[in-house]
N, C-alpha and C positions, 0 to 999 in steps of 0.2 A: 479744498474747495470742491463741492459736488458739481456735476454738470449743470444742474438747475440754477446754480449761482454764477455760471460763466456769462460773460457778455453775450448778447443776442447777435447771432450771425445767420444770414439767410441766403438761400439760393435765389438768384434773380434771373438767371438765363440759362438756357440749354439749347444746344444745337448738335446735330449729328449728320454724318454723311449716310448715303444709302448703303445698305448691306448688299454687297454684290460678290459673286463667286470669284471674280478676278477683275483687277484694274490694270490699265496700261501704264499707270504712274510709277514713280520710283518708290523704293522701300522706305524712304524717310517721311512719307506721309504728307508732304507739302501739298500735293494736289487735292487731297481729301480735306486737309485742315483749313486751307484758305477760305473756302465757302462757309465753313462753320464760323470762323472768326468774323467774316464780313457780315454774316447773318446776325450775330450777337451785337456787333457795333451798330448796325442799322436798327435793330429791334429796341435796344436800350439807349440809343443816342450817345454812344461812347466812341472814343477814339483809342488807338493803341496807348497813347500817353496817359489815359485815365486808369489803365490797369497798373496797379502798384507792384504786383507780384505774379509771376507765371510759373507754373510747375507742370511738367510733362511725365507721362507714363508710357513706356515702350520697352522693347527688348532688342538688344544687339544681336542675340542669337537668331531671332525671327527675321531681322533685317539683313543679316548676313554681313554686317560690317561693325567695326568698333566705333563707339561714340556716335551712333546713328541719330541720337536725339539732338546733337549739335546741328546736323543738317536740317532737321525739322524746324529750327528757329528761323530758317528762310521764310517760313509762312508768316512770321511775325514782322520781320524786317530788321535791318541792322541799325537803323536810326529812327527814333532816339534809342540810346542804350536802355536795356531792360534789367530788372531784378529777376533772376531766373534760377530754377532748380529742376531736378529730375529724379525719378525713381525708376528702377528697373522692375516695374510691376505694372499691374493694371492702373489705369488713370484714376480709379477710385482712391488709391493710396496717394496719388499726387494731390487729389482734392483734400485729403486728410492733412497733408503737409501745408497746403494753402490755408486750411481752417486754423491750424496751429499758428501760422504766421500772422493771421489777423488777431487771434487771441493774445498774442504778445504785444499788440498795440503798435506794431511797426508799420502796418499797412491797413488800408480801408477796403480796397477792392482787389480781388485776386481771381485769376483764371487758371483752371486746370484742364489739361487735355490729354487724351490717350489715343494711340493709333497703332494699327497693325496690318500688315499685308501678308495674310496667311498663304496667299497663292504663290508667294515667292519661293516656296520650298515645300518640303514634306513636313507639315506642321505636326502630325502625329508623332513622327520620330524626333523632331526638334524638342517637343515638350518632354521627352525622356531625359533631357539634360537637367530638368528640375529635380530629378530623383537622386537617391543616395549614390554618390559617385563611385563607391566601392562595390556595392552588392546589387544594385539595380540598373544604373545607367549603362554599364558595359553590355547589358543584355538588349539595350535599345527597345524596350517594350513600347508599343504604340499606345496612344492615349485611350483609344476606345477599348483596347484589350484590358487595360487596367480598370477602366470604368465597368467593363463586363465582369471582372472579378468582384467588384463591389456590388453590382446588381445581383450576382449569383449568391453572394453572402446573405443579402437581404431576403432573397427568395427561399433559400435553404432554412433560414431562421424563422420564416413565416412573418417577417416584419412587413412585407408588402407582397403583392402578387403581380403577375404579368398584366392582368387586367387593370390593376391600379396604375401601372405605368402607361398602358395604352390610353386610359382615360385622361391622363395629363396631356398626351399628344393630341387626343381628339379635341379637348378643350382649346388647345393652342391653335390647331390647324383647322378646326371645324369639321373633322372627319367622324367616322363611326368606329367605336372601340372594337366591335366584333370583326369588322373588315380589316382593321389594323392587325388584330391577332392572327388573322389568316395568312399574313405575309411571312416570307422566309426570314430566318435570322441573318444578320450581318456579322455579328461577333457575339455568339450565343452567351447569354440570353437576350442580347440587344438586337432589335430590329431597326430598320432604317428610321422609323418614326421616333425611336428612342434616342437618336443621336443628332445633335445640332450640326448642320453642315457648316464648314468653315466659311468665313466671309471676310473680305477686305472692308475695313470701316474705320472711322475716326469719330470722336465726340469731344465736346468742350462744354464746360460748366463754369459759370461766374458766380461767386459768392461775395457778400459785402456785409459791412457792419449794419446794425439796425438803422441808423440814421441815413446812410447811403442807400440801403435797400428800399426804404420807404420813399426816397426821392426818385428811385428808378422804376419801381413797379407798384401797382395798386395793391397787390396781395402777395407779399413775399412768403416764400416757403421757409419758415424758420427751423433751424436745426435744433431739436430738443434733446437729442442724445446721440452719442457716437462712440463706438468701441470696436476694436478688432483683436482677435486672438488666434493662436496657432496650435495645431495638434502635432503629434510626433511625426517626423518624416519617415519613420520606420513602419512600414505597413503592418508588420506582424505584431507591433506594440500597441495597436489600437483596434477597436471594434469598428469596422468599416460601415456598419449599418446605422451608426449614430454620429452626431457631430457635436462633441463637447465644446469645441471652440465657438461654434455658432450659438449654442445655448448660453455660454458665458457672456459672449458679446451682446446677445439679446438682453440678458438680465441687466447688464450694465447700461445699455442704451435706453431701455424702457424705464428702469427704476421701478417706482411704484405706480406708473401710469398704465392705463388700460391697453391691452394688446388688440382690442377690437378696432384697429385702424381701418380706414376706408379702402386703402389700396396697399398692396405689398408687391414690390418688384424683386423677384428672386433670381439670382444669377446661377442658373443651373443649365449646363449644356447637355445634360442627360435627364430623361424623365424621372428616374429613380432618385436623382439628387434633389429634385424639387421636393419629393416626398420627405427626404431626410431633413432638409432645411425647414420645411413647414412644421414638421414634428418638433424639431429642436427649438423653434421660436414659439411653439404652443399658440399658434394663431387659430382663432375661432373660425367656424365655417362661414361667418358673415363677411370675412375679408375677401375682396376681389384680388385674385392672384394673377399677376402679370397681364394686365389689360393691354399692355403694349405688344404682347406676344412673347416677350422675354428672350433670353439667350437661345432658346430652342429654335427660334426662327432664323438664327444665324449666329454662329460662334465667332464673334468679332473679338479676336484676341487682343488683349490690352486696352480695350474700351468697353468690354461687356459690363463690368461693374460700374464704371462711370456712367454708362447709359442707364443702368438701373436707378442710380441716384437722380439722374436727370429726368427720367420719366416719372419717378415718384414725385419729384418737386414740381414738375410740369402739371401734374394733376391738381396740385394746390394752386399754382399760379393761374390756371385757367378756371378755377372755381369748381372743378369736377370732384374735388375731395377736400376735406378739412384736415385730415390726418393721413399720414402715409409712412411706409417703411421701405427701405432699400437694403438689399443684401448684395455683397460682392464677395467673390471667392478667388483664391489664387493657389496654385500648386495642384498636384495630382490628388484625385479623390477627396476633394473638399478639405485640403490640408489646412489652409488659412482662410479665415472668414471675417467679414466686416459687416456690421449692422448700423444703419443710420435711421433715426426717427425724425420725422418732420411734421410741422403743423402750421396752419394759417395763423395770422396775427392775433386772432381772438381766442386761440386755444392755449 
């Protein structure tokens, strides 16, 4: 069965906490998640009992404790009992599991959430634990240095220029590319504007069957395509200037539909990675890229991708767009990538 033949499922609600450099809350995300849940309950007229399935995305390594997602369930409450699952990844992959759960016909409404407290430790070093445990992880390379290797590969190959990177930052932050290029390097060839600052944040998204979605909101953001793929974890085995997994996920998500979507939310914590993803997806110049500001405004670990899906859907829910795309990424240097396409009810 092709994706176009699958039952219609739509995003009906999105909530997120503020991106802040540091919070005083615990590492289980409860303090950030409860306002998100309460906002969704109020906005959609739902209660906890109306959610048939919950799925979370987080990291025990980031939280510094085993089974940290169990503690996060305190934000939901112990009574009534819930149907719950978890992924040790960005909340975007939790939403994917929730989508599959609805497709099976077992549930009608599902909520996925992701959270991360980057300020709890040295996130750059913690992310090294995602790398090859024999050849890379023992070296404890920090994340921005690995991203710098990728940026340098693209510059040396002539795939992009430092000005291209600065223009991404200028569009995001409203600055001037020439002024940005005059600043010092942080991790050559990356400057401060090329690197998203880490942020503590959480996000939640609710999806539902077509019947339930139309009851809950006036203009549901229907999921028209969804795919995720992975590239080799061995850095020397792949060309770091391109993203085959993004290209394949995009091909499968779009199918034969137009790529001229109104809005594209790209999960790129570094300026050059936005260029890689945009090229891989073959997006035309007419597409508005990251109107939300994107991950570059705050690297919200384990909710970045979920936020991209939420913002893309929100553009449709509010009538600002009729078609949208969301991209999520996991692993070092765009190792694993997800692409979701969405459209309003008439598309």
